[in-house]
C-alpha positions in Angstrom: 4.0 -15.6 57.6 3.5 -13.2 54.7 3.6 -15.7 51.8 0.5 -17.9 52.0 0.3 -19.9 48.8 1.3 -20.2 45.2 -0.9 -21.9 42.6 0.2 -23.2 39.2 -2.0 -24.2 36.3 -0.7 -25.3 32.9 2.8 -23.8 33.8 5.5 -25.9 32.2 5.2 -29.5 33.6 2.3 -28.6 36.0 -0.5 -29.4 33.6 -3.1 -29.6 36.3 -4.0 -27.0 39.0 -1.4 -27.4 41.8 -1.2 -25.4 45.0 1.7 -25.1 47.5 0.9 -23.6 50.9 3.6 -22.0 53.0 2.6 -22.0 56.6 6.0 -22.7 58.1 9.2 -20.6 58.2 11.0 -23.2 56.1 9.5 -25.2 53.3 11.5 -27.7 51.2 10.7 -29.0 47.7 12.4 -32.3 46.9 12.3 -34.8 44.1 14.4 -36.6 41.5 16.1 -34.7 38.7 13.8 -33.7 35.9 10.6 -34.0 38.0 9.9 -30.2 37.8 11.3 -28.8 41.1 13.0 -25.8 39.5 9.8 -25.0 37.7 8.4 -23.9 41.1 11.2 -21.3 41.5 10.6 -20.1 37.9 6.9 -19.9 38.7 7.8 -17.3 41.4 9.8 -15.3 38.8 7.0 -15.6 36.3 4.2 -14.3 38.5 6.4 -11.5 39.8 6.8 -10.1 36.2 10.0 -11.6 34.9 10.3 -10.8 31.1 13.5 -12.6 30.3 12.7 -16.0 28.8 16.3 -17.0 29.4 15.8 -16.6 33.2 13.0 -19.1 33.0 14.8 -21.5 30.7 12.8 -20.9 27.6 13.0 -19.3 24.2 9.4 -18.6 23.4 6.3 -17.9 25.4 4.9 -21.3 24.3 7.8 -23.0 26.2 6.2 -21.9 29.5 2.9 -23.6 28.7 2.4 -27.4 29.1 2.9 -28.8 25.7 1.1 -32.2 26.2 2.3 -35.8 26.2 1.3 -39.1 24.9 -1.5 -39.4 27.5 -2.3 -35.7 28.2 -3.4 -33.0 25.8 -1.5 -29.7 25.7 -2.8 -26.6 27.5 -3.7 -23.4 25.7 -2.6 -21.1 28.6 -0.6 -21.0 31.7 -1.3 -19.1 34.9 0.4 -18.7 38.3 -1.2 -17.0 41.3 0.7 -15.9 44.5 -1.2 -15.0 47.7 0.1 -12.8 50.4 -1.1 -12.2 54.0 -1.4 -8.5 54.0 -3.0 -8.1 57.4 -1.8 -5.2 59.5 1.0 -6.2 61.8 2.5 -3.6 64.2 0.3 -1.0 62.5 1.8 -1.7 59.0 0.9 -3.7 56.0 3.4 -5.6 53.9 1.9 -4.2 50.6 0.5 -0.7 50.3 -3.0 -1.8 49.4 -6.1 -1.9 51.6 -6.7 -5.7 51.5 -5.9 -8.3 54.1 -5.2 -10.8 51.4 -3.6 -9.9 48.2 -3.5 -12.4 45.2 -1.3 -11.5 42.2 -2.0 -13.5 39.0 -0.3 -13.7 35.7 -1.7 -15.6 32.7 -0.1 -16.2 29.3 -1.6 -17.6 26.1 -0.1 -19.3 23.1 -0.4 -16.1 21.1 2.2 -14.6 23.4 -0.4 -12.3 25.1 0.0 -11.8 28.8 -2.5 -10.7 31.5 -1.9 -9.5 35.0 -4.5 -9.2 37.9 -4.5 -8.2 41.5 -7.4 -9.8 43.4 -9.1 -10.6 40.1 -8.8 -7.0 38.7 -6.8 -6.6 35.5 -3.8 -4.3 36.0 -0.6 -3.4 34.2 2.8 -4.9 34.9 4.0 -1.5 36.0 1.3 -1.5 38.7 2.5 -4.9 40.0 6.1 -3.8 40.0 5.3 -0.6 41.9 3.2 -2.6 44.4 6.0 -5.2 45.1 8.9 -2.7 45.2 7.6 -1.3 48.4 8.2 -4.8 50.0 11.6 -5.2 48.4 10.2 -7.9 46.0 11.1 -8.2 42.4 11.2 -10.7 39.5 15.1 -10.7 39.4 15.9 -9.7 42.9 18.5 -11.2 45.3 15.7 -13.1 47.1 15.3 -15.6 44.3 18.4 -17.7 43.6 17.8 -20.1 40.8 19.7 -23.2 40.1 23.3 -22.5 39.2 23.0 -18.7 40.0 24.5 -18.8 43.5 28.0 -18.2 42.0 26.8 -15.2 40.0 27.5 -12.8 42.9 31.1 -13.9 42.8 31.5 -14.0 39.0 30.0 -10.7 38.0 32.2 -7.5 37.8 32.5 -5.1 40.6 30.0 -2.6 39.2 27.3 -5.2 38.8 28.1 -6.6 42.3 27.6 -3.1 43.7 24.2 -2.9 42.0 23.2 -6.2 43.6 24.1 -4.9 47.0 22.2 -1.7 46.5 19.2 -3.7 45.5 19.6 -5.8 48.7 19.8 -2.7 50.8 16.6 -1.3 49.4 18.2 1.7 47.8 16.3 1.4 44.5 13.6 3.6 45.7 16.0 6.4 46.5 17.9 5.8 43.2 14.6 6.1 41.4 13.9 9.4 43.2 17.4 10.6 42.3 17.0 9.6 38.6 13.6 11.3 38.6 15.0 14.4 40.2 17.9 14.4 37.6 15.3 14.2 34.8 13.4 17.0 36.3 16.6 19.1 36.7 17.5 18.4 33.1 14.0 19.4 32.0 14.2 22.5 34.2 17.5 23.5 32.6 16.1 22.9 29.2 13.1 25.1 30.1 15.5 27.7 31.4 17.5 27.6 28.1 14.2 27.9 26.2 13.0 30.9 28.3 16.4 32.6 27.9 16.2 31.9 24.2 12.8 33.5 24.1 14.1 36.5 25.9 16.9 36.8 23.5 14.4 36.7 20.6 12.2 39.3 22.3 14.9 41.8 23.1 15.6 43.0 19.5 11.9 43.2 18.8 11.3 45.1 22.0 14.1 47.6 21.1 12.6 47.9 17.6 9.1 48.6 19.0 10.5 51.3 21.2 12.1 53.0 18.2 8.8 52.6 16.3 6.9 54.4 19.1 9.2 57.4 18.6 8.3 57.5 14.9 4.6 57.6 15.4 4.2 61.4 15.5 6.2 61.9 12.3 4.1 59.2 10.7 0.9 60.9 11.7 1.9 64.1 9.9 2.6 62.0 6.8 -0.8 60.5 7.2 -2.4 63.9 7.0 -0.6 64.6 3.7 -1.7 61.3 2.4 -5.3 62.0 3.2 -5.2 65.2 1.0 -3.5 63.5 -1.9 -6.0 60.6 -1.6 -8.9 63.0 -1.9 -7.6 64.6 -5.1 -6.7 61.2 -6.6 -10.1 59.6 -5.8 -12.1 62.5 -7.3 -10.2 62.3 -10.6 -10.3 58.5 -10.7 -14.1 58.4 -10.1 -14.6 60.9 -12.9 -12.4 58.9 -15.3 -14.1 55.6 -14.5 -17.6 57.1 -14.9 -16.8 58.7 -18.3 -15.0 55.6 -19.6 -17.9 53.3 -18.7 -20.5 55.6 -20.4 -18.3 55.7 -23.6 -18.0 51.9 -23.7 -21.6 51.3 -23.0 -22.5 53.8 -25.8 -20.3 51.8 -28.2 -21.6 48.4 -27.2 -25.4 49.2 -27.6 -25.5 49.8 -31.5 -23.2 46.8 -32.0 -25.5 44.6 -30.0 -28.5 45.8 -32.1 -26.6 45.2 -35.4 -25.6 41.7 -34.2 -29.3 40.9 -33.3 -30.5 41.9 -36.8 -27.7 39.9 -38.5 -28.5 36.9 -36.3 -32.1 37.0 -37.4 -31.2 37.1 -41.1 -28.6 34.4 -40.6 -31.1 32.2 -38.9 -33.5 32.6 -41.9 -30.8 31.8 -44.4 -29.5 28.8 -42.3 -33.1 27.6 -42.1 -33.5 27.7 -45.9 -30.1 26.0 -46.4 -31.0 23.4 -43.8 -34.4 22.8 -45.4 -32.7 22.3 -48.8 -30.3 19.8 -47.3 -32.8 18.1 -45.1 -35.6 17.7 -47.8 -34.6 14.4 -49.6 -38.0 14.0 -51.5 -36.6 15.2 -54.8 -33.6 12.9 -54.4 -35.9 9.9 -53.7 -38.0 10.8 -56.7 -34.9 11.1 -58.9 -33.8 7.7 -57.7 -37.2 6.2 -58.4 -37.3 7.6 -61.9 -33.8 6.4 -62.6 -34.8 2.9 -61.5 -37.9 3.0 -63.7 -35.9 4.2 -66.7 -33.3 1.4 -66.1 -36.0 -1.2 -65.9 -37.8 0.1 -69.1 -34.5 0.1 -71.0 -33.7 -3.4 -69.9 -37.2 -4.6 -71.0 -36.8 -2.9 -74.4 -33.5 -4.6 -74.9 -34.9 -8.0 -73.9 -37.8 -7.7 -76.3 -35.5 -6.5 -79.1 -33.3 -9.6 -78.6 -36.4 -11.9 -78.5 -37.8 -10.3 -81.6 -34.5 -10.6 -83.4 -34.5 -14.3 -82.5 -38.0 -14.8 -83.8 -37.3 -12.8 -87.0 -34.3 -14.9 -87.6 -36.2 -18.1 -87.3 -39.0 -16.7 -89.5 -36.5 -15.7 -92.2 -34.8 -19.1 -92.0 -38.1 -20.8 -92.3 -39.2 -18.7 -95.3 -35.9 -19.5 -97.1 -36.2 -23.1 -96.2 -39.8 -23.3 -97.6 -38.8 -21.6 -100.8 -35.9 -23.8 -101.4 -37.8 -26.9 -100.4 -40.3 -26.1 -103.1 -37.4 -25.7 -105.6 -35.8 -29.1 -104.6 -38.6 -31.2 -103.3 -37.1 -34.4 -104.8 -34.0 -34.2 -102.5 -34.3 -35.2 -98.9 -32.0 -32.4 -97.8 -31.2 -30.1 -100.6 -27.8 -28.3 -100.7 -29.5 -24.9 -100.4 -31.1 -26.0 -97.1 -27.7 -26.8 -95.8 -26.5 -23.4 -96.9 -29.5 -21.8 -95.3 -28.9 -23.6 -92.1 -25.3 -22.5 -92.0 -26.3 -18.9 -92.8 -28.8 -19.0 -89.9 -26.1 -20.5 -87.6 -23.8 -17.7 -88.5 -26.5 -15.1 -87.8 -27.2 -16.6 -84.4 -23.5 -16.6 -83.6 -23.3 -12.9 -84.5 -26.3 -12.2 -82.3 -24.6 -14.1 -79.5 -21.5 -11.9 -79.8 -23.6 -8.8 -79.5 -25.7 -10.1 -76.6 -25.2 -8.0 -73.4 -26.2 -10.6 -70.8 -26.0 -14.4 -70.3 -29.8 -14.7 -70.6 -29.8 -13.6 -74.3 -26.9 -16.1 -74.9 -28.8 -18.9 -73.3 -31.9 -18.1 -75.5 -29.8 -18.1 -78.7 -28.2 -21.4 -77.6 -31.7 -22.9 -77.1 -32.8 -21.7 -80.6 -29.7 -23.1 -82.2 -30.3 -26.5 -80.4 -33.9 -26.6 -81.7 -32.9 -25.8 -85.3 -30.1 -28.4 -85.1 -32.4 -31.1 -83.9 -34.9 -30.2 -86.6 -32.2 -30.3 -89.3 -30.9 -33.6 -88.0 -34.5 -35.1 -88.1 -34.9 -34.0 -91.7 -31.6 -35.5 -92.7 -32.5 -38.7 -91.0 -36.0 -39.0 -92.4 -35.7 -37.1 -95.8 -39.5 -36.6 -95.6 -41.2 -33.2 -95.4 -42.8 -32.5 -91.9 -46.2 -31.1 -92.3 -46.1 -29.7 -88.8 -43.4 -27.2 -89.9 -46.1 -25.1 -91.5 -48.0 -24.9 -88.3 -44.8 -24.0 -86.5 -44.1 -21.3 -89.1 -47.5 -19.8 -88.5 -46.8 -19.8 -84.7 -43.5 -18.0 -85.4 -45.2 -15.3 -87.4 -47.8 -14.8 -84.8 -45.1 -14.6 -82.0 -43.2 -12.1 -84.2 -46.3 -9.9 -84.5 -46.9 -10.0 -80.7 -43.3 -9.3 -79.8 -43.2 -6.3 -82.3 -46.2 -4.8 -80.6 -44.9 -5.4 -77.1 -41.5 -3.9 -78.0 -43.2 -0.7 -79.4 -45.0 -0.3 -76.0 -41.8 -0.8 -74.1 -40.0 1.8 -76.2 -42.8 4.3 -75.6 -42.6 3.6 -71.8 -38.8 4.0 -71.9 -39.1 7.3 -73.7 -41.7 8.5 -71.2 -39.4 7.5 -68.3 -36.5 9.3 -69.9 -38.5 12.5 -70.3 -39.6 12.4 -66.6 -36.0 11.7 -65.4 -34.6 14.6 -67.5 -37.3 16.9 -66.1 -36.5 15.9 -62.5 -32.7 16.5 -63.1 -33.5 20.0 -64.3 -35.6 20.7 -61.2 -32.8 19.4 -59.1 -30.3 21.8 -60.7 -32.6 24.7 -60.0 -32.8 23.8 -56.3 -29.1 23.5 -56.1 -28.7 26.9 -57.4 -31.0 28.2 -54.7 -28.9 26.4 -52.1 -25.7 27.9 -53.4 -27.3 31.4 -53.1 -28.3 30.6 -49.5 -24.8 29.5 -48.7 -23.4 32.8 -50.1 -25.9 34.7 -48.0 -24.9 32.6 -44.8 -21.2 33.2 -45.5 -21.7 37.0 -45.9 -23.8 37.2 -42.8 -21.4 35.1 -40.8 -18.5 37.2 -41.8 -20.4 40.4 -40.8 -21.4 38.7 -37.5 -17.8 37.8 -36.7 -16.7 41.3 -37.4 -19.3 42.7 -35.1 -18.5 40.0 -32.5 -14.8 41.0 -32.6 -15.7 44.6 -32.0 -18.0 43.5 -29.1 -15.2 41.4 -27.8 -12.8 44.3 -27.8 -15.5 46.4 -26.0 -16.0 43.6 -23.5 -12.3 43.4 -22.9 -12.2 47.1 -22.4 -15.1 46.8 -20.0 -13.3 44.0 -18.1 -10.2 46.1 -17.8 -12.4 48.9 -16.7 -14.1 46.6 -14.1 -10.6 45.6 -12.8 -9.8 49.3 -12.5 -13.1 49.9 -10.7 -12.4 47.0 -8.3 -8.9 48.4 -7.7 -10.5 51.7 -7.0 -12.8 50.1 -4.5 -9.8 48.3 -2.9 -7.9 51.6 -2.7 -10.9 53.2 -1.1 -11.1 50.5 1.5 -7.3 50.6 2.1 -7.5 54.4 2.5 -10.4 54.1 4.9 -8.5 51.5 7.0 -5.4 53.6 6.9 -7.4 56.6 8.2 -9.3 54.4 10.7 -12.7 55.2 9.2 -15.5 53.2 7.5 -15.3 55.2 4.3 -13.3 58.0 2.7 -14.9 61.4 2.0 -13.5 62.8 -1.2 -16.5 64.9 -2.3 -16.6 68.6 -1.9 -14.8 70.9 -4.3 -16.1 70.9 -7.9 -13.9 69.2 -10.3 -12.7 71.0 -13.4 -14.2 68.5 -15.9 -12.7 70.3 -18.9 -9.2 70.0 -17.4 -9.9 66.4 -16.3 -11.0 65.5 -19.9 -7.9 67.0 -21.5 -5.5 65.7 -18.8 -3.4 62.7 -19.8 -3.9 59.4 -18.0 -0.3 59.4 -17.0 -0.9 62.3 -14.6 -3.2 60.2 -12.6 -0.5 57.4 -12.5 2.0 60.0 -11.1 -0.5 60.8 -8.3 -0.9 57.1 -7.5 2.9 56.6 -7.3 3.3 59.5 -5.0 0.5 58.0 -2.8 2.3 54.6 -2.8 5.5 56.2 -1.7 3.8 58.0 1.1 2.1 54.8 2.2 5.5 53.0 2.2 7.0 55.8 4.4 4.0 55.6 6.7 4.3 51.9 6.9 8.0 52.1 7.6 7.3 54.7 10.2 4.5 52.7 11.7 1.8 55.3 11.6 -0.6 53.1 9.8 -1.0 51.1 13.0 0.2 53.3 15.8 -2.3 51.9 18.2 -1.3 48.3 17.3 2.3 49.2 17.7 1.7 50.7 21.2 -0.3 47.7 22.2 2.3 45.3 20.8 5.0 47.2 22.6 3.2 46.9 25.9 2.4 43.2 25.2 6.0 42.4 24.4 7.3 44.3 27.4 4.9 42.5 29.7 5.9 39.2 28.2 9.6 40.0 28.7 8.9 40.8 32.4 6.9 37.5 32.7 9.7 35.5 31.2 12.2 37.2 33.6 10.0 36.1 36.5 9.6 32.6 35.0 13.4 32.3 34.6 13.8 33.3 38.3 11.3 30.6 39.3 13.0 28.0 37.2 16.4 28.9 38.7 14.9 28.5 42.2 13.4 25.1 41.1 16.8 24.1 39.7 18.5 25.0 43.0 15.9 23.1 44.9 16.4 20.0 42.7 20.1 20.3 42.9 19.8 20.5 46.7 17.4 17.5 46.7 19.8 15.5 44.5 22.7 16.4 46.7 20.7 15.3 49.8 19.7 12.0 48.0 23.3 11.4 47.1 24.4 12.0 50.6 21.6 9.8 52.0 22.4 7.1 49.4 26.1 7.3 50.3 25.3 7.1 54.0 22.8 4.3 53.7 25.1 2.4 51.3 28.1 2.9 53.7 26.0 1.9 56.7 24.5 -1.1 54.8 27.8 -2.2 53.5 29.2 -2.2 57.0 26.2 -4.4 58.2 26.7 -6.7 55.2 30.4 -6.9 55.9 29.7 -7.8 59.6 27.1 -10.5 58.6 29.3 -11.7 55.7 32.3 -12.1 58.1 30.1 -14.0 60.6 28.5 -16.3 58.1 31.9 -16.9 56.3 33.5 -17.8 59.6 30.6 -20.1 60.4 30.8 -21.8 57.0 34.6 -22.2 57.0 35.2 -22.6 60.7 37.2 -19.4 60.7 38.9 -17.2 58.2 38.0 -13.7 57.1 35.8 -12.2 54.3 35.1 -8.5 53.6 33.6 -6.3 50.9 35.4 -3.1 49.9 34.4 -0.2 47.8 36.7 0.5 44.9 36.9 3.2 42.1 37.9 2.2 38.6 38.7 4.5 35.7 36.8 3.9 32.5 39.0 3.0 29.6 38.2 3.8 26.0 39.7 1.5 23.3 40.4 2.7 19.8 37.7 1.7 17.3 39.3 0.1 14.3 36.5 1.3 12.0 36.1 4.9 13.2 39.8 5.3 14.4 38.5 7.2 17.5 40.3 7.0 20.8 43.5 5.2 21.6 44.4 1.9 23.2 45.9 3.5 26.3 43.7 6.7 26.4 41.8 6.9 29.7 38.6 8.8 30.4 38.5 11.2 33.3 35.3 9.7 34.6 35.3 6.8 37.1 32.8 4.2 38.3 32.4 2.5 41.7 32.4 -1.2 42.4 32.6 -3.8 45.1 35.5 -6.1 45.5 35.5 -9.3 47.6 38.5 -10.2 49.8 38.6 -13.6 51.4 41.1 -15.4 53.6 40.6 -19.1 54.4 41.7 -20.6 57.6 44.9 -22.8 57.3 45.3 -21.8 53.7 47.1 -18.9 52.0 44.3 -18.1 49.7 43.3 -14.4 49.3 41.6 -14.3 46.0 38.3 -15.6 44.6 40.1 -17.1 41.6 42.0 -19.5 43.8 38.9 -21.0 45.5 37.6 -24.4 44.7 34.1 -25.1 43.5 32.9 -26.0 47.0 34.7 -23.0 48.6 33.1 -20.7 46.0 29.7 -22.1 46.8 30.2 -21.6 50.6 31.5 -18.0 50.0 28.5 -17.1 47.7 26.0 -18.6 50.1 27.6 -16.6 53.0 27.4 -13.4 51.0 23.8 -14.0 49.8 22.7 -14.8 53.3 24.5 -11.7 54.6 22.8 -9.5 52.0 19.4 -10.8 52.9 19.8 -10.2 56.6 20.5 -6.4 56.2 17.1 -5.7 54.7 15.2 -9.0 55.0 12.7 -9.8 52.1 9.4 -11.4 52.9 10.6 -14.7 51.4 13.8 -16.2 50.1 13.9 -18.9 47.4 17.0 -21.1 47.2 17.2 -23.6 44.3 19.8 -26.2 45.1 22.4 -23.7 46.5 23.6 -26.5 48.7 24.4 -29.0 45.9 28.2 -28.6 46.2 28.3 -28.9 50.1 29.6 -31.9 51.9 28.0 -33.3 55.1 29.8 -31.1 57.5 29.1 -27.9 55.5 25.6 -29.0 55.1 25.0 -28.9 58.8 26.5 -25.4 58.9 24.3 -24.5 56.0 21.3 -25.8 57.9 22.2 -23.7 60.9 22.3 -20.6 58.8 19.0 -21.4 57.2 17.3 -21.6 60.7 18.9 -18.2 61.5 17.5 -16.7 58.3 14.1 -18.2 58.9 13.6 -15.9 61.8 13.4 -12.9 59.4 12.2 -14.4 56.1 10.2 -17.3 54.8 12.5 -19.8 53.2 11.5 -22.0 50.2 14.3 -24.5 49.6 14.7 -26.7 46.6 17.2 -29.4 47.6 18.5 -32.9 47.4 20.4 -32.5 50.7 18.9 -34.5 53.6 20.4 -32.2 56.2 18.6 -29.3 54.6 15.4 -31.3 54.4 15.5 -32.0 58.1 15.3 -28.3 58.8 12.0 -27.8 56.9 8.6 -27.7 58.5 6.8 -28.8 55.3 8.3 -31.1 52.7 6.8 -31.1 49.2 7.8 -34.0 47.0 7.6 -33.5 43.3 7.1 -36.6 41.1 6.5 -37.1 37.4 4.8 -40.1 35.9 4.7 -41.5 32.4 2.3 -38.7 31.4 5.1 -36.1 31.9 3.0 -34.2 34.4 4.5 -33.0 37.7 2.6 -33.8 40.9 3.0 -32.7 44.5 3.0 -34.8 47.6 3.3 -32.9 50.9 4.5 -33.9 54.4 4.0 -31.5 57.3 6.7 -32.4 59.8 5.7 -29.9 62.5 2.1 -31.1 62.4 3.2 -34.7 62.4 5.3 -34.1 65.5 2.4 -32.4 67.3 0.1 -35.3 66.4 2.8 -37.8 67.6 3.1 -36.0 70.9 
C-alpha cells in the first residue's frame, strides 16, 4: 500500500482533526447525503494542489474553511495532510525523494494565503507538482473522479478526450520535454536570426574598415603637411596673444589707479553727505525752539486777554463810581445802565476776537459776575461798600498782569530771535550738503566712465582668455593628432615687424586651411590609423566568431529538431500502443458491464474551422484552415440493441460506459490510488455486482477509495468509514475494519 493516511483539520465540515487510514486495497466511505462524504474526495484534490475553486465546490478560499455553527466556533485556517509509504520496493521508490515516509501538507488561511510543506519543510506548489508527476499523480488527474464527473469522459469533445487519455498513459512527461525542446528550438532560431543580423550589421562596417586601411598611407602624408602648417600657425598665434595681453594690461593699470583715487574722494564726499543727513541735532534744536516760541506766544496772548478783561472791568468800575457820585439819590441811575450795556458790548466784542474757548469762557464768567452785581444793586438800591475794596483788587490785578505780560513779551521776542538764528544756521548746512551732493554726482559720473572703460578692457581680456583657451585646446588637439605629449613650434625667429603689420584675417585663413586638412585626415582615417587597424582586426575576429557561433547554433537546432522528431515518434508509438491497450481493456470491461457488446476508441483528425467575425469582418463562414487537430471518438455497440452512438445511450448505460472507460484507462498505467465518488449511483443491483467485480480487479494494481451508497460496493471494501453529522454541523468519522473483524471472528 502506497497511500497510508489523510488527515483533515478545519477543512469544510471537518472542524476537528480527523484522520483516515488506508491499510486495505479497498476503502469505502459511506454516510447520508450532506454528511460530508464528498469533502474527503475534495480534500485529496486540495492537498494535491488544485487551484480551481469550482472543482472543490466553492467560490472563495473562505468556503474551504469551517465557518462555524450554532454550537461550534469557526476556524481560522484549514489544512490537509497526505502521507505516502515511500519505502523502496523492487529497488524503486514511489516518489523521487530520499524518505521512507513522505507527508504532503497544504494549509490555507482566511486571508487567502496558502502554504505547502513536504515532511514539515515549506516548499512551493511547483515543487509538489514535480514530485507527484513522477508517480502519475495530479490534482485534476483521471485518478480522482468527483461526484457527477464520471460522465465527463463521454461528454467532452474528442480533443479533450485525447488529452485525458494521454494523461492516463503518462505521456505528460514526454510532452513537457517536447514543449521544452520546442521552446529551446525557437530560442535557438531566434539566436540564429540575431547572430545573422549581427553579421549583416558587421559586413558593411568591415568592408568600410578595409577601405580605410588603404587610405592610411595617403592620410599620413597629409598629416606631415598639417604638422608644418600647425607650426607656423602656432608661432604667429602665440605672438599675437602675448602682444594683445600686454597691450590690454597696460590700458587697465592706469584706469585702475584713477578709479582708486576717485573712490577715495567719493568716499570722503559720501561721508560728509551722510554725516549731514545722519546728524539730526540741529533739527531737534530747531524743533525745541519752535515749541518754546509757540508756548511763549500762547502765554503772551493769554495774558493779553486776561489784562484786557481786567482793564475792561476797571474802566467799567471807574465809570460806575463817577456816575454813582453824580446820581447818588437814584438806586440805579440811567447812566449805570448805559455803562453796564457798554461794558456788555465790549465783552461781546472781545469774545468775537477770542482765539480759543478758554478766553470765551473767561469773558462769560466776567459777564456773569457783572450781571449778578448789577441785579443785586437793582434789587437793593443801596451802595455796596465792598465794591471799593473789589475795585482796589482789580487795580492791583491789572498792575500784576501788565508786568507779567511784559515779561512774557520779552521771552517771546528772545525765543523768536533764537529760532530765526537756528533757521539761518540750518540753511548754511543745507548749502554745504548740496555742494557735497554735486561733488558726489561728479565723482560718480567719472567713476562710471572709468568703470565702463575697465569693463570694455575686461571684456577684451575675456575674449583674449577665450582665444588663449582655444589656443591651448588646439595645441592639445595637434599633439593628440601627432601622437605626442606636446607640439614643438619653436625654432625659427619670427619676423615680428611683419607679424605686427599683418592683418588678423591672415591668421584666420591659416586656421581654415588647417581645419580643411584635419577634415581630410579624419575622412582618410590617418588621425587614428592604429585604432582603425585594431578595430579592423577586432571586427574581423568578431565576424569569424559569429560565423562559428552560427554554425554551433545550427548544429544545436538540428539536434533539437532530431530530438523533437524522436519525441514525436516516441509519443506517437506510446500513444498508439497505449490506445491499443486501453481499447483491449475498454472492450473487456464494457463486455463485462453489459454482458456483451463492443466498445472501441478511434483516433480521428478534424479540420479547424474559422468563422467570420461580425466585428472585424475577417474569415468566412465556410472558410477552412489547412491545419488539423487529433481527437478520440468512442464507438459502442450494445448487445441486443441497435445502438451505435453515445447520444442514444440512457443515463445508466452512459454511467456503465464511462466507468468501463475510466477503469480501462487506469489499468494501462495504474496510479497509486484511485478515488471514485458515487460513480455507481446510477447502477442497478445486477450491474452493481459487475461493478464490484471490476473494483476487485482494479484493487490488484491501485488502492481504491470509494464514496458510495451501494451495498454491493460496500461489501467489497476492507475498511468502511461512516461519515455522520450532528446538530453542530461537524462531520465525524466512524470506522469498521471488515478484514480485521473476520480475522478476529475466525
